[in-house]
Every structure is written in structure tokens, then in C-alpha cells.
N, C-alpha and C positions, 0 to 999 in steps of 0.2 A: 754393975750398971750404969751407964748415963741417963740423963733427966730425957722427962720425954719434954723439947721444946715448945713452946708459942708461936701459931706465927704474926708476929707483930704488925705486921698489914693491914689483918683481920683482927687483930683486939679493940682494933680502931675506928673497927669499919662496923661489926658486932658488938652487939650487948645482950645476955639472955638475960631471958624474965623471970620473974616471980615462981612462974607454973612451966617455965621450963624448954620455954619456944625462946625465938630469937628478933630481935628487933633492928632493925636497917634505917640509915637516913638515905629521901631519897635523891639522882642526882640530877644537875640542871639544874640550879635552885638559886645561882650565887651569881651571872653576872648574862646580860643579853635579859631581860625583863622584859622590856615594852613590848617585845611585838608577839611575848604568851601571855596567855590570856588567867582573867581574876579567881577563874574555878581552878585553870589550869596550877597558878603559881598556890593557890591556897591549898591546894596535897601534897604539894613540897610540902607542907608543915606538920605533917602526921608523919609517924615513926612507925614502917612495913612491917609487920611480920615473914617470915623466910617463906618458902611454898614448902611443900615437901618431896620434892626432889630433889633440893638443894642444904636436905636437914644434912646431909650421911656428911658429904664435903666440907659443909661447913663448922659442926662436931669434930673433923678431923682436923680440921683449923685449928679447931679450938679446943684443945685434949683436959684442960685443966678447969674448964668452966665458965 
């Protein structure tokens, strides 16, 4: 039987936490920052947790954790 392969694009974007949830970085934080509010830019810094509706898809992309 062939091995199950991890989707490498997803592996670079999502990390599994100790409790089994998946975290990710927010987008739009790299350039054209002058027109974005300070509050909005500050919110880009924190990692976010994947929502319930997307967990199943992420688990398929990352079968080995």
C-alpha cells in the first residue's frame, strides 16, 4: 500500500496545537499597511483557530498531524 501524503501547501499554513486544534496566520498583513487601521494591523499578529466548518477539510490535507 502506498503511504498517505501530506498536502505541503497546507502543512506550511496550518499547525496542530497540543489540544488537537489547528491554528493559522491571518492574511493581508504584509504590505499596503498605511491605509489599514492600527487595530486591524494588531489583530493580524495573533494566530487564529480554524472554525468548526473547516476542520474536516484540514484534517484530510494533514493526515499525519
